[in-house]
C-alpha positions as CSV (number, residue, x, y, z in Angstrom):
1,M,-164.6,2.3,-92.3
2,Y,-165.8,-1.3,-91.8
3,Y,-163.0,-3.0,-93.7
4,D,-162.4,-5.8,-91.2
5,E,-166.1,-6.6,-91.1
6,L,-166.2,-6.6,-94.9
7,K,-163.4,-9.1,-95.0
8,Q,-165.2,-11.4,-92.5
9,I,-168.4,-11.2,-94.4
10,I,-166.8,-12.0,-97.8
11,A,-164.8,-14.9,-96.3
12,K,-167.9,-16.3,-94.5
13,A,-170.1,-16.1,-97.6
14,T,-167.5,-17.7,-99.8
15,Q,-166.9,-20.5,-97.3
16,E,-170.6,-21.3,-97.4
17,G,-170.5,-21.5,-101.2
18,F,-172.0,-18.2,-102.3
19,N,-170.8,-15.7,-105.0
20,V,-170.0,-12.4,-103.4
21,T,-170.5,-9.0,-104.9
22,C,-169.6,-5.7,-103.2
23,L,-171.0,-2.2,-103.8
24,T,-169.0,0.9,-102.8
25,N,-169.1,4.6,-103.5
26,S,-165.3,4.7,-103.9
27,F,-164.8,7.3,-101.2
28,W,-161.6,5.5,-100.1
29,C,-160.0,5.2,-103.5
30,D,-157.6,8.2,-103.4
31,E,-154.4,6.3,-104.1
32,Y,-154.2,3.8,-106.9
33,E,-151.7,1.5,-105.3
34,Y,-153.8,1.5,-102.1
35,V,-156.9,0.5,-104.1
36,I,-154.9,-2.3,-105.8
37,K,-153.8,-3.7,-102.4
38,R,-157.3,-3.7,-100.9
39,L,-158.9,-5.2,-103.9
40,K,-156.3,-8.0,-104.1
41,E,-157.0,-8.8,-100.5
42,L,-160.8,-8.9,-101.1
43,K,-160.4,-11.0,-104.2
44,A,-158.2,-13.5,-102.4
45,L,-161.0,-13.9,-99.8
46,G,-163.5,-14.7,-102.5
47,L,-164.9,-11.4,-103.8
48,K,-166.1,-12.0,-107.4
49,E,-167.4,-8.6,-108.5
50,I,-167.4,-5.0,-107.3
51,Y,-169.7,-2.1,-108.3
52,T,-169.4,1.6,-107.8
53,S,-171.6,4.6,-108.5
54,M,-171.0,7.9,-110.3
55,D,-173.7,10.4,-111.1
56,V,-174.7,14.0,-110.7
57,F,-175.4,13.4,-107.0
58,H,-172.3,11.5,-106.1
59,R,-170.1,13.8,-108.1
60,E,-170.6,16.6,-105.7
61,Y,-168.9,14.5,-102.9
62,I,-166.9,11.8,-104.6
63,S,-164.2,12.8,-107.1
64,P,-164.4,11.0,-110.5
65,N,-160.7,10.2,-110.1
66,K,-161.6,7.9,-107.1
67,V,-164.2,6.1,-109.2
68,A,-161.7,5.8,-112.1
69,N,-159.1,4.4,-109.7
70,L,-161.5,1.7,-108.5
71,L,-162.5,0.7,-112.1
72,K,-159.0,0.6,-113.4
73,A,-157.6,-1.3,-110.4
74,S,-160.4,-3.9,-110.7
75,K,-159.6,-4.5,-114.3
76,E,-155.8,-4.7,-113.6
77,I,-156.2,-7.5,-111.1
78,G,-158.9,-9.3,-113.1
79,L,-161.8,-8.5,-110.8
80,A,-165.1,-8.0,-112.6
81,C,-166.5,-4.5,-112.0
82,G,-169.5,-2.3,-112.9
83,L,-170.7,1.3,-112.8
84,N,-174.2,2.3,-111.7
85,I,-175.5,5.7,-112.7
86,L,-178.7,7.2,-111.2
87,C,-180.5,10.0,-113.1
88,V,-183.4,12.4,-113.0
89,K,-185.2,13.8,-116.1
90,S,-183.9,17.4,-115.7
91,R,-180.2,16.3,-115.6
92,N,-180.2,13.5,-118.1
93,Q,-177.9,15.5,-120.4
94,E,-175.1,15.3,-117.7
95,L,-174.8,11.5,-118.3
96,F,-172.4,12.1,-121.1
97,S,-170.2,14.4,-119.1
98,I,-169.9,11.8,-116.4
99,L,-168.7,9.2,-118.8
100,E,-166.3,11.7,-120.4
101,E,-164.8,12.5,-116.9
102,L,-164.1,8.9,-116.3
103,G,-162.3,8.5,-119.6
104,D,-160.9,5.2,-120.5
105,A,-161.6,3.8,-117.0
106,I,-165.1,2.8,-118.3
107,F,-163.7,0.6,-121.1
108,N,-164.9,-3.0,-120.7
109,V,-167.0,-2.0,-117.7
110,K,-170.7,-2.8,-117.4
111,V,-172.5,0.5,-117.1
112,S,-176.1,0.5,-115.9
113,V,-178.4,3.6,-115.7
114,F,-181.3,3.6,-113.2
115,P,-184.0,6.0,-112.3
116,L,-183.4,7.7,-108.9
117,N,-185.2,6.1,-106.0
118,V,-186.3,9.2,-104.0
119,V,-185.7,8.3,-100.3
120,G,-184.6,10.2,-97.2
121,K,-183.5,13.8,-97.7
122,Q,-184.1,13.4,-101.4
123,E,-187.8,13.4,-100.8
124,E,-187.5,17.1,-99.8
125,L,-185.1,18.1,-102.5
126,I,-186.3,16.4,-105.7
127,Q,-189.7,16.9,-107.3
128,K,-191.8,13.9,-108.0
129,N,-192.3,14.8,-111.7
130,D,-188.5,14.8,-112.1
131,V,-188.0,11.1,-111.5
132,A,-188.7,8.3,-114.0
133,D,-192.1,7.9,-115.6
134,E,-194.4,6.0,-113.3
135,V,-196.6,3.1,-114.1
136,S,-199.9,1.7,-112.7
137,I,-199.9,-0.6,-109.7
138,S,-201.2,-3.5,-111.8
139,Q,-197.9,-3.5,-113.8
140,L,-195.6,-3.6,-110.8
141,K,-193.8,-6.6,-109.4
142,C,-191.0,-7.4,-106.9
143,K,-187.6,-7.3,-108.6
144,F,-186.2,-10.1,-106.4
145,N,-183.5,-11.9,-108.5
146,R,-182.2,-14.3,-105.8
147,V,-179.7,-11.7,-104.4
148,L,-179.1,-11.1,-100.7
149,L,-177.9,-7.8,-99.3
150,I,-175.6,-8.0,-96.3
151,N,-175.0,-4.7,-94.5
152,Y,-171.9,-3.8,-92.5
153,D,-173.6,-4.9,-89.3
154,G,-174.4,-8.3,-90.7
155,D,-178.1,-7.6,-91.2
156,V,-179.5,-9.5,-94.3
157,Y,-182.2,-8.3,-96.7
158,P,-183.7,-10.1,-99.7
159,C,-183.0,-7.3,-102.1
160,C,-180.7,-4.3,-102.6
161,S,-183.3,-1.6,-103.1
162,N,-182.3,1.9,-101.9
163,Y,-185.5,1.9,-99.8
164,I,-184.3,-1.0,-97.6
165,K,-183.5,1.3,-94.6
166,A,-187.0,2.5,-94.7
167,I,-188.4,-1.1,-94.6
168,P,-186.9,-2.7,-91.5
169,C,-189.5,-5.5,-91.5
170,L,-187.8,-6.9,-94.7
171,K,-184.8,-8.0,-92.7
172,V,-184.5,-11.8,-92.9
173,G,-181.6,-12.4,-90.5
174,N,-178.1,-11.6,-89.4
175,I,-175.0,-13.5,-90.4
176,Y,-173.6,-13.2,-86.9
177,E,-176.6,-15.0,-85.5
178,A,-177.2,-17.6,-88.1
179,S,-175.4,-19.2,-91.1
180,I,-176.0,-17.7,-94.5
181,K,-177.3,-21.0,-95.7
182,D,-179.9,-21.1,-92.9
183,I,-180.9,-17.5,-93.7
184,V,-181.3,-18.4,-97.4
185,H,-183.5,-21.4,-96.6
186,S,-185.8,-19.3,-94.5
187,V,-186.1,-16.2,-96.8
188,T,-189.4,-17.1,-98.4
189,K,-190.9,-18.1,-95.0
190,K,-190.4,-14.6,-93.5
191,F,-193.1,-12.0,-93.4
192,P,-193.6,-9.9,-95.4
193,F,-191.2,-11.0,-98.0
194,G,-192.6,-14.5,-98.4
195,K,-196.1,-13.0,-99.0
196,I,-194.7,-10.5,-101.5
197,I,-193.2,-13.4,-103.5
198,M,-196.3,-15.6,-103.2
199,N,-199.0,-13.0,-103.8
200,G,-197.2,-10.3,-105.8
201,I,-196.8,-6.7,-104.6
202,C,-199.7,-5.5,-106.8
203,N,-202.1,-8.0,-105.2
204,I,-201.0,-7.0,-101.8
205,A,-201.7,-3.4,-102.8
206,G,-205.2,-4.6,-103.7
207,V,-205.7,-6.0,-100.1
208,V,-204.5,-2.6,-98.7
209,K,-207.1,-0.8,-100.8
210,E,-210.0,-3.2,-100.1
211,N,-209.4,-2.9,-96.4
212,N,-208.8,0.8,-96.4
213,L,-205.5,0.4,-94.6
214,M,-204.0,3.5,-96.2
215,T,-204.2,5.7,-99.3
216,L,-202.0,4.5,-102.2
217,D,-201.0,6.5,-105.2
218,D,-202.3,5.4,-108.6
219,T,-198.8,5.0,-110.0
220,Y,-195.3,4.3,-108.8
221,I,-191.8,4.2,-110.3
222,D,-191.4,0.5,-109.6
223,G,-192.4,-2.3,-107.3
224,C,-189.7,-1.2,-104.8
225,Q,-191.3,2.2,-104.3
226,L,-194.7,0.6,-103.8
227,C,-193.2,-1.9,-101.3
228,K,-191.6,1.0,-99.4
229,D,-194.9,2.9,-99.3
230,I,-196.8,0.0,-97.8
231,F,-194.3,-1.8,-95.5
232,S,-192.6,1.2,-94.1
233,K,-195.7,1.8,-92.1
234,E,-195.8,-0.5,-89.0
235,H,-199.6,-0.4,-88.5
236,V,-200.2,-1.3,-92.1
237,T,-197.7,-4.2,-91.9
238,E,-199.3,-5.5,-88.8
239,E,-202.8,-5.5,-90.3
240,L,-201.5,-7.2,-93.5
241,K,-199.9,-9.9,-91.4
242,K,-203.4,-10.7,-89.9
243,L,-205.2,-10.5,-93.3
244,L,-202.6,-12.5,-95.3
245,G,-202.0,-15.2,-92.6
């Protein structure tokens, strides 16, 4: 849908010296030769790695054949690829059927299994006790691993959490308004991300509690969920900006 924009972003990031990875749900991968053609074009522009998703939720809308086409085509042209699988407790047994459906397409592919981040419509459809085991706030931290997410519109975020759309204040720039290098250099100076890195998300949660800014749960799946709970609320974000300086 945004193929031309994708090519521009890959070319721009590559020219500025960054390694580029792409994440897709493979909806466009109907015809194998078409997938080969597109991936060759993206690889020529500088794409280093591509990831796709397949799980009990995607499977209802995206055929396993499309995912298999992407994985096989990537390997054929020498483009590193990976498969992400999201799961909930009640459907863990379906993981094996997913791998079976993909067949030999998963050979020599990095497969990662993650707990589902409940966001958007999923909050109405999935029970809280069906997601991964939660841990206390004191054990949580930001998962930032020096990765920038660039959306189709050029907006840049300092992580690739599924909660990003619910936390607009985490946006650190736009590649159509500034160079990627300039955005990278300013990332830790931006609020609230700079404070999250400096203070730790669990300590920020302590400030929230001490000042009665909102009611937090005792446990969360991970630091991303806690970050979303705090910084998706504009009034809480504004108060923290005053308190943290």
